C-alpha positions as MATLAB code, in Angstrom:
seq = 'MLALFSLSPADQKAWIRARLARAAPASARGMSDGFRLPGREGQVRPAAVLVPLVHRPDGLTMLLTQRSADLPDHPGQISFPGGRVEPEDATLAQAALREAREEVGLPGDRVSILGELAPYETVTGFRVTPVVGWVEPPFALMPDPVEVADVFEVPLSFLLDPVNQQRHFRMQGKLRRDFWAIPYGERYIWGATAAMLMILDRTLRAR';
ca = [
     -22.031    8.602   24.803;
     -20.482    8.048   21.795;
     -22.326    5.118   19.375;
     -18.643    3.220   19.308;
     -18.346    2.160   22.627;
     -21.396   -0.120   22.311;
     -20.354   -1.510   19.711;
     -18.246   -4.804   18.964;
     -14.443   -4.901   18.324;
     -14.771   -5.881   14.421;
     -17.802   -3.530   14.314;
     -15.818   -0.575   16.263;
     -12.581   -1.191   13.648;
     -15.207   -0.357   10.406;
     -17.007    2.320   12.874;
     -13.804    4.082   13.202;
     -12.351    3.147    9.713;
     -15.711    4.632    7.793;
     -15.567    7.816    9.771;
     -11.855    8.404    9.290;
     -12.751    8.139    5.489;
     -15.195   10.980    5.314;
     -14.209   14.964    5.001;
     -12.718   16.176    8.462;
     -15.412   18.669    9.871;
     -14.715   21.931   10.291;
     -14.887   21.712   13.980;
     -11.359   19.570   13.439;
      -9.617   21.553   11.128;
      -7.277   24.547   12.151;
      -6.907   24.173   15.961;
      -3.475   24.994   15.722;
      -3.128   28.370   17.952;
      -1.183   30.068   15.082;
       1.491   30.443   17.709;
       5.405   29.655   17.136;
       8.604   30.036   19.405;
      11.268   31.891   18.906;
      13.120   30.970   16.222;
      10.833   28.115   14.654;
       9.223   31.009   12.602;
       9.049   30.274    9.136;
       8.074   27.190    6.533;
       6.240   24.380    8.645;
       8.293   20.869    8.148;
       5.950   17.771    7.744;
       5.717   15.366   10.651;
       3.477   12.317   11.329;
       2.252   10.566   14.707;
       0.889    7.109   15.495;
      -2.748    7.226   16.863;
      -2.533    3.880   18.579;
      -6.165    2.513   19.708;
      -4.728   -0.744   21.839;
      -7.995   -3.828   21.755;
      -8.233   -4.713   24.841;
     -10.825   -6.985   26.417;
     -12.339   -4.460   28.610;
     -12.389   -1.748   26.121;
      -9.683    0.412   23.741;
      -7.323    2.027   25.142;
      -4.918    4.910   23.798;
      -0.930    3.831   24.080;
       0.953    7.132   25.097;
       4.098    7.983   25.528;
       6.006   10.820   27.897;
       9.213   12.231   26.437;
      12.716   12.499   27.824;
      13.204   15.711   30.234;
      16.370   15.728   27.706;
      14.780   16.116   24.452;
      15.230   19.841   22.923;
      11.487   19.807   21.774;
       8.562   19.436   24.099;
      10.839   17.267   26.928;
       8.718   15.704   29.499;
       5.383   16.530   27.894;
       2.838   13.502   27.204;
       2.755   12.552   23.602;
       2.180   10.053   20.738;
       4.653    8.216   19.234;
       6.006   10.398   16.277;
       8.338   12.796   14.763;
       9.618   14.460   11.184;
       9.088   12.843    7.977;
      11.918   11.075    6.174;
      13.104   10.502    2.566;
      12.287    6.769    2.982;
       9.023    7.350    4.160;
       6.821    6.581    1.442;
       3.867    7.402    2.971;
       2.459    9.758    6.219;
       1.584    6.034    7.755;
       4.934    4.731    6.976;
       6.332    7.753    9.105;
       4.166    7.153   11.717;
       4.683    3.324   12.291;
       8.304    4.020   11.945;
       8.744    6.511   14.390;
       6.405    3.998   16.468;
       8.812    0.851   16.200;
      11.835    3.269   16.923;
      10.601    5.262   19.734;
       9.061    2.464   21.639;
       9.553   -0.968   19.527;
       5.790   -1.349   18.642;
       6.138   -3.745   15.956;
       4.636   -2.536   12.443;
       2.366   -6.273   11.970;
       0.513   -5.825   15.169;
      -1.095   -2.353   13.643;
      -3.951   -1.882   11.168;
      -4.171    2.004    9.837;
      -7.852    3.405   10.011;
      -7.128    6.599    8.602;
      -5.830   10.277    9.308;
      -7.025   13.049   11.103;
      -6.659   16.624    9.666;
      -3.068   17.894   10.417;
      -1.854   19.845   13.568;
       0.840   22.750   13.326;
       2.745   22.742   16.169;
       4.714   25.728   18.251;
       7.680   24.055   17.111;
       6.930   24.325   13.605;
       6.290   20.983   12.788;
       2.672   20.146   10.282;
       1.975   17.105   12.132;
      -0.790   14.179   10.437;
      -2.047   12.044   13.307;
      -2.492    8.714   11.245;
      -5.277    6.588   13.498;
      -3.870    2.767   13.992;
      -5.629   -0.193   15.327;
      -3.055   -2.633   17.587;
      -3.425   -6.004   18.659;
      -2.213   -7.392   21.293;
       0.386   -9.209   22.149;
       3.063   -7.309   21.653;
       6.045   -6.182   23.671;
       7.405   -2.657   23.878;
      11.381   -1.720   23.515;
      10.861    2.125   24.704;
      13.646    3.793   23.493;
      15.606    5.582   26.690;
      17.060    8.848   25.496;
      13.597    9.453   23.563;
      10.485    7.922   25.669;
      10.808    8.155   29.751;
       7.495    6.327   29.885;
       4.885    4.071   28.223;
       1.480    4.199   29.166;
      -2.389    3.810   28.242;
      -5.439    5.752   28.354;
      -9.126    4.005   28.232;
     -10.416    5.947   24.779;
     -13.309    6.143   26.373;
     -12.081    8.532   29.417;
      -9.785   10.699   27.055;
     -13.040   11.006   24.784;
     -15.595   12.202   27.510;
     -16.466   15.816   27.490;
     -16.278   16.029   31.012;
     -12.357   15.378   30.983;
     -11.865   17.691   28.206;
     -10.613   21.188   29.846;
      -9.582   24.683   28.482;
      -6.519   25.949   29.972;
      -4.140   28.884   29.338;
      -0.750   30.113   30.004;
       0.893   33.727   29.704;
       4.165   34.095   27.981;
       4.896   37.744   29.086;
       2.151   39.493   27.879;
       0.790   37.306   25.636;
      -2.044   34.803   26.392;
      -1.640   31.096   25.179;
      -4.950   29.122   25.487;
      -4.719   24.967   24.977;
      -6.596   21.723   25.564;
      -5.611   19.491   28.454;
      -7.571   16.081   29.817;
      -5.661   15.618   33.268;
      -5.648   11.732   34.002;
      -4.849   10.912   37.519;
      -0.947   12.209   38.310;
      -0.771   12.544   33.768;
      -1.142   15.831   32.675;
      -2.056   15.697   28.796;
      -2.130   18.880   26.897;
      -0.813   20.783   24.113;
      -0.388   19.256   21.075;
      -1.364   15.630   21.986;
      -4.414   17.205   23.616;
      -5.428   19.251   20.401;
      -5.106   16.144   18.254;
      -7.242   14.180   20.876;
      -9.562   16.914   20.763;
      -9.511   16.874   16.484;
     -10.187   12.403   17.022;
     -13.162   13.694   19.077;
     -14.677   16.008   16.613;
     -14.032   13.897   14.099;
     -16.004   10.993   15.433;
     -18.783   12.657   17.115;
     -19.463   14.766   13.225;
     -22.571   13.794   11.876;
];
């Protein structure tokens, strides 16, 4: 078990921030599979997601969303709140906080930014930087019904338990695509979101 889970909340916050301040370990870099969907080749576009660690009495949880089935990119998939970086975003953290506010109504004044993870390139052509934030309740959410089908939380200890981290694959014609998956009850966390959780896991475990 990670030392993180034996610490007080105040020490957890400092412990995570200290690990994110270090250079990303080699095991957490270059985890993208290099595959692009047809028509999405070319230069990658910058994006940011918020990786929201929620401070709950029973332990830290991760806030996740299920995307609307009507969205053109990654429909119905479980994801972090986030999206492309806009010209008005001065930093990646500001982009992640803006997107979280727009998608689920998470107020930025309840979030303390702890640091960033190594970026991940998606099959849709985005270079996504995960921005880790400590979320302090209470807060009220107002999901955007166009983009978000559901919002839920998963214990961080479950997501960072190696027993629950699985390697799956799918065939697309003759092309085999391997990817990470972390099933949670009826939820199936996979693809880019699961890979970014693995980046978090490897970053926190690095010696």
